[in-house]
C-alpha positions in Angstrom: -19.5 -2.9 -16.1 -16.1 -4.1 -17.3 -15.0 -4.8 -13.8 -18.1 -5.1 -11.9 -16.7 -7.8 -9.5 -13.5 -6.2 -9.1 -14.7 -3.8 -6.2 -16.2 -5.8 -3.2 -18.7 -4.4 -0.6 -16.3 -5.6 2.0 -13.3 -3.4 1.0 -11.7 -0.9 3.3 -14.5 1.1 4.9 -11.7 3.6 5.2 -12.4 4.3 1.5 -15.6 6.1 2.4 -18.3 7.1 -0.4 -18.3 10.8 -0.8 -19.8 12.7 2.0 -20.0 9.6 4.4 -18.4 9.8 7.8 -16.9 6.7 9.7 -19.7 7.3 12.3 -22.3 6.3 9.7 -20.7 3.1 8.7 -22.8 1.3 11.1 -21.5 -2.0 12.5 -17.9 -0.9 12.2 -18.0 1.9 14.8 -19.3 1.9 18.3 -19.1 4.3 21.2 -19.8 3.5 24.9 -20.6 6.0 27.6 -18.6 5.4 30.8 -19.2 7.2 34.2 -21.0 9.9 32.4 -18.0 11.7 30.8 -15.5 9.3 29.4 -16.4 7.5 26.1 -14.3 4.7 24.5 -14.8 3.1 21.0 -13.1 1.3 18.2 -13.1 2.1 14.7 -12.2 -0.7 12.1 -11.1 0.6 8.8 -11.2 -2.9 7.3 -14.6 -3.6 5.6 -14.2 -7.4 5.8 -14.4 -7.4 9.5 -17.7 -8.9 9.7 -18.3 -9.2 13.4 -21.8 -10.1 14.6 -23.3 -6.9 16.0 -24.6 -8.7 19.1 -21.2 -10.2 20.0 -19.4 -7.0 19.2 -21.6 -4.9 21.6 -21.4 -7.6 24.3 -17.4 -7.6 24.2 -17.3 -3.7 23.5 -16.6 -2.6 27.0 -13.1 -4.6 26.7 -12.2 -3.2 23.3 -10.2 -0.2 24.3 -8.6 -1.8 27.1 -7.5 -4.7 24.7 -6.2 -2.4 22.1 -4.0 -0.5 24.6 -2.7 -2.9 27.0 1.0 -4.3 26.9 2.3 -1.2 24.9 6.1 -0.9 25.5 6.2 2.3 23.3 6.0 5.6 25.2 2.8 7.4 24.8 3.2 10.8 23.0 1.4 13.6 24.8 0.3 17.0 23.3 -1.3 20.0 24.9 -3.0 22.1 22.2 -5.3 25.1 22.3 -6.6 25.4 18.7 -8.4 23.0 16.4 -5.7 23.3 13.7 -3.1 22.2 16.3 -5.2 19.2 17.1 -5.6 18.2 13.6 -2.0 18.6 12.9 -0.9 16.4 15.8 -3.3 13.6 14.6 -2.1 14.1 10.9 1.6 13.8 12.2 0.8 10.7 14.3 -0.6 8.7 11.5 2.0 10.0 9.1 4.6 8.8 11.2 3.0 5.5 12.2 2.7 6.4 15.9 1.0 3.6 17.9 -0.5 5.7 20.7 -1.0 9.5 21.1 -2.6 11.5 24.1 -4.1 14.9 23.1 -5.3 17.3 25.6 -7.6 20.2 24.1 -8.2 23.4 26.0 -9.3 26.0 23.5 -11.6 29.1 23.1 -13.6 27.4 20.2 -16.2 24.5 20.7 -15.7 21.4 18.5 -19.3 20.4 18.9 -19.8 16.6 19.4 -16.2 15.5 20.4 -16.8 11.9 18.9 -17.7 13.2 15.4 -14.9 15.6 15.6 -12.3 13.1 16.5 -13.4 10.6 13.8 -13.6 13.3 11.1 -10.2 14.5 12.0 -8.8 11.1 11.3 -10.6 10.7 8.0 -9.5 14.1 6.9 -5.8 13.4 7.9 -5.8 10.2 5.9 -6.9 11.9 2.8 -4.7 15.1 3.1 -1.7 15.1 0.8 1.6 14.1 2.3 2.8 10.7 3.4 0.0 8.9 1.5 1.5 5.5 1.7 1.8 5.8 5.6 -1.5 7.3 6.2 -3.4 4.8 4.0 -1.9 2.1 6.0 -4.1 2.9 8.9 -6.1 -0.3 9.7 -8.0 0.7 12.8 -8.0 2.7 15.9 -9.3 2.7 19.4 -10.1 5.9 21.3 -10.9 7.2 24.8 -12.5 10.7 25.0 -12.9 12.4 28.3 -15.0 15.8 28.3 -14.2 18.2 30.9 -16.5 21.1 29.4 -17.7 22.6 26.2 -14.2 23.6 25.1 -12.0 21.0 27.0 -11.6 17.5 26.5 -8.9 14.6 26.3 -8.4 12.2 23.6 -6.2 9.0 23.5 -6.0 7.3 20.2 -4.3 3.9 19.7 -3.5 3.2 16.0 -3.1 -0.1 14.1 -1.4 -0.3 10.6 -1.8 -2.7 7.8 2.0 -3.3 7.5 4.8 -3.5 10.1 7.7 -1.1 9.8 9.8 -4.1 8.7 7.2 -5.1 6.0 7.1 -1.4 4.8 10.9 -1.3 4.6 11.0 -4.5 2.6 8.4 -3.0 0.2 10.6 -0.1 -0.2 13.6 -2.3 -1.0 11.8 -4.3 -3.5 10.3 -1.4 -5.2 13.7 0.1 -5.6 15.0 -3.1 -7.2 12.0 -3.4 -9.6 12.4 0.2 -10.8 16.0 -0.4 -11.4 14.8 -3.0 -14.0 11.7 -1.4 -15.7 12.7 2.3 -15.7 15.4 3.8 -17.6 16.8 7.4 -17.3 15.6 8.4 -20.8 11.9 7.6 -20.1 9.3 10.4 -20.1 7.0 10.6 -17.2 4.2 9.1 -19.2 6.5 6.2 -20.1 7.3 5.6 -16.5 3.5 5.6 -15.8 2.9 3.1 -18.4 5.7 0.7 -17.2 4.6 0.8 -13.6 1.0 0.1 -14.7 2.2 -2.8 -16.7 4.3 -4.3 -13.9 1.6 -4.0 -11.4 -1.2 -5.7 -13.8 1.1 -8.4 -14.4 2.4 -9.0 -10.8 -0.7 -8.6 -8.8 -4.0 -10.5 -8.8 -7.1 -9.2 -7.2 -8.1 -10.9 -3.9 -11.6 -12.1 -4.2 -11.5 -13.3 -0.6 -11.1 -9.6 0.5 -8.5 -10.6 3.1 -5.4 -8.9 1.8 -5.3 -5.2 1.9 -1.5 -4.2 1.6 1.1 -3.6 -0.9 3.3 -6.0 1.0 0.9 -8.8 0.7 0.7 -8.2 -3.1 4.3 -7.7 -3.8 6.0 -10.0 -1.4 3.3 -12.2 0.1 0.6 -14.2 -1.7 0.6 -11.9 -4.8 -3.1 -11.0 -4.2 -4.5 -7.7 -2.6 -7.5 -5.5 -3.1 -7.7 -2.0 -4.4 -6.0 -0.5 -1.4 -3.1 -2.7 -1.9 -2.9 -1.9 -5.7 -3.1 2.0 -5.0 -0.4 1.7 -2.2 2.1 -0.1 -4.5 1.3 2.2 -7.3 1.9 5.3 -5.1 5.3 3.9 -4.0 6.5 3.0 -7.4 5.3 6.3 -8.9 7.0 8.4 -6.2 10.1 6.4 -6.1 10.3 6.8 -9.9 10.4 10.6 -9.6 6.8 11.4 -10.1 4.3 13.2 -7.9 1.4 11.1 -6.9 -1.5 10.8 -4.4 -3.7 7.8 -3.2 -7.3 8.9 -3.9 -10.3 7.3 -2.0 -13.8 7.6 -3.1 -16.4 5.3 -4.7 -16.8 3.5 -8.1 -19.9 2.7 -9.9 -20.0 -1.2 -10.5 -23.1 -1.2 -12.7 -25.5 -1.5 -10.1 -24.5 0.8 -7.3 -21.5 2.8 -5.8 -19.0 0.9 -3.7 -15.9 2.1 -1.9 -12.8 2.2 -4.0 -9.1 3.4 -4.1 -7.0 4.6 -7.0 -4.2 6.9 -7.7 -3.5 10.5 -9.2 -0.2 11.2 -10.9 1.3 14.3 -12.4 2.7 14.1 -16.0 3.9 17.0 -17.9 2.8 19.4 -15.2 -0.8 18.2 -15.2 -2.7 15.8 -12.8 -4.3 12.5 -14.1 -6.0 9.5 -12.7 -4.6 6.1 -12.8 -6.6 3.0 -11.6 -4.3 0.0 -11.7 -7.1 -2.1 -10.1 -9.4 -1.5 -13.0 -6.7 -1.9 -15.5 -6.3 -5.5 -14.1 -10.0 -6.7 -14.1 -11.5 -10.1 -13.2 -11.1 -12.7 -14.2 -7.4 -12.6 -13.8 -5.6 -13.3 -17.0 -1.9 -13.9 -16.8 0.2 -11.3 -18.6 -2.9 -9.1 -19.6 -2.3 -5.4 -19.2 -5.1 -2.7 -19.8 -4.8 1.0 -20.1 -8.4 2.1 -20.0 -8.0 3.8 -16.6 -4.4 5.1 -17.3 -3.9 9.0 -17.3 -7.6 10.0 -17.4 -9.1 13.4 -16.8 -11.6 14.1 -14.1 -14.4 14.2 -16.7 -13.5 10.8 -18.1 -13.1 9.3 -14.6 -16.5 10.7 -13.3 -18.2 8.3 -15.7 -17.9 5.5 -13.0 -15.8 7.1 -10.2 -16.7 9.7 -7.5 -14.5 11.3 -4.9 -14.3 14.5 -2.7 -13.0 17.0 -5.1 -11.9 19.4 -2.3 -9.3 17.0 -1.0 -7.7 16.0 -4.3 -6.0 17.7 -7.2 -7.9 18.7 -10.4 -7.3 16.8 -13.5 -8.8 19.2 -16.0 -7.6 18.1 -19.3 -7.1 14.7 -21.4 -3.7 13.3 -21.5 -1.9 14.2 -24.7 1.4 12.3 -25.4 2.9 15.6 -26.9 2.6 17.3 -23.5 4.7 14.5 -21.9 8.0 15.5 -20.4 11.3 13.8 -19.7 12.4 13.3 -16.0 15.8 15.4 -15.8 16.9 13.5 -12.8 15.2 10.6 -11.0 14.6 11.5 -7.5 15.8 8.2 -6.1 18.8 6.7 -7.4 18.2 3.4 -9.3 19.8 0.4 -7.7 23.1 -0.6 -9.2 22.6 -4.3 -8.6 19.7 -6.8 -8.0 19.4 -8.7 -4.7 18.8 -12.4 -4.2 17.3 -13.2 -0.8 19.0 -16.3 0.8 15.5 -17.4 2.5 14.2 -17.7 -1.1 16.9 -20.1 -2.2 16.7 -23.9 -1.3 18.0 -27.2 -2.7 16.1 -30.6 -2.9 16.6 -33.6 -5.2 19.3 -32.2 -7.4 17.5 -29.0 -8.0 18.0 -25.4 -6.8 14.7 -23.7 -6.3 14.6 -19.9 -6.1 11.7 -17.6 -5.4 10.9 -13.9 -5.5 12.1 -13.5 -9.1 10.9 -11.4 -12.1 10.1 -12.7 -15.5 13.4 -12.9 -17.6 15.7 -13.3 -14.6 18.5 -15.7 -15.0 19.7 -18.0 -12.2 23.2 -19.3 -12.4 24.6 -22.0 -10.2 28.3 -22.5 -9.6 30.6 -24.7 -7.6 32.9 -21.9 -6.7 32.3 -18.3 -6.0 32.2 -16.4 -9.2 33.2 -13.2 -7.5 36.4 -14.7 -6.5 37.1 -17.0 -9.2 36.7 -15.0 -12.4 36.9 -17.8 -14.8 34.1 -19.8 -13.0 31.5 -21.4 -15.2 28.0 -22.1 -14.2 26.9 -25.8 -13.8 23.3 -24.9 -14.4 21.5 -22.0 -15.8 17.7 -21.2 -16.0 15.6 -18.4 -17.0 12.2 -17.3 -15.3 9.4 -17.7 -17.6 6.8 -15.2 -18.2 4.1 -15.1 -15.6 6.3 -16.9 -12.9 8.1 -15.6 -9.9 10.2 -18.8 -9.3 12.2 -21.5 -10.9 14.1 -24.7 -10.6 17.5 -25.2 -11.9 18.7 -28.8 -12.1 22.4 -29.7 -11.4 24.9 -32.5 -11.1 27.9 -32.2 -8.9 29.9 -33.8 -5.9 30.7 -30.4 -4.4 29.4 -29.8 -0.9 28.6 -26.0 -1.5 26.8 -24.2 -4.3 26.9 -20.4 -5.3 23.7 -19.1 -6.8 23.5 -15.7 -8.6 20.7 -13.8 -10.1 21.1 -11.8 -13.3 18.3 -9.4 -14.2 16.8 -8.6 -17.7 19.0 -5.5 -17.9 22.1 -7.5 -17.0 22.4 -6.4 -13.4 24.1 -9.1 -11.2 23.4 -10.1 -7.6 26.0 -11.2 -5.1 26.4 -15.0 -4.9 24.3 -16.9 -2.2 26.1 -19.8 -0.6 24.0 -23.0 0.0 24.8 -26.6 0.7 24.2 -28.8 -2.3 22.4 -31.4 -0.2 
């Protein structure tokens, strides 16, 4: 297969092969009976968590206590009487990154096995449309279930996420900045998808160590992530560029067998299509290479090597036709009017200014006076970021004690000057 090594057996177990529940993942899920009624457990949604089974079981009785201790956040408690209410509360908690939730169920309908019901509810919530980014950040959860009868039980969930709130906000800010540089108001929906796919393929590299799973790590960290991170970033960029999108989880055929995988769906011209940015950026990683083999594909085209639960995701019934593409009348999120330059990414050493966190084509200007105040200020040094790089060094010579550094994007947007000591 074109990208047989692209998807690893140790990807997010959250991305379950069609029809497989969390409880059947094996070593990632355990339940323990306590006092005959209360059951506690821990579900890891990170496939790379290869704890030895014997050690995991030995320490299992402490898992729930460890996951729930020292919580400063108040526990949200709900009393529900229907299964739909229960599912809605779980969906809301994950969508809003709630750390801990306590749900008391006293209804007229039996849920059967309470553990299977509790785990299936979480999986369904993650795959249900709405807040796809936040829900697919779910990393793991601990639970405690106390049964009081056939139709009465209490569940306490404790959720952990792949990104902190701060990291998620940093991704949002960076995406807004990037879209301001790669998307123009006259672009059609299809052209926006093409631009976003191109950016992701050039920016990210697949993490062959299978330790990075988030969009934050790919965009603002090491630059490497697995399919989950690719899909998260694509979703954020697509939706912020005014398109409807989903994160789809299922499986992909790697030439030998099916393995867990995540990709996206996006609406163009009123129809849904598949977009797999991970498989458009195959291994081995080639700097600057962009593929579109898995861009705007129909269900029929995607089924050749992908599978998913068709009841939970939109139908992509037709092949993409450029003539059915439509313009975006008004972008849903206003593009940023300027670019940013993070002061923590700017440093000076041995007569050179080092700037990180850049895009190819960005220009760094170094001044001895603030150009915003002194309009006639001339840069003492200027450097352009080369293709394939996200940093540069700008050499300078001056006796001034302070330097003022600005960033100019490829579409001529200018940042506010950062002040830094010259030595």
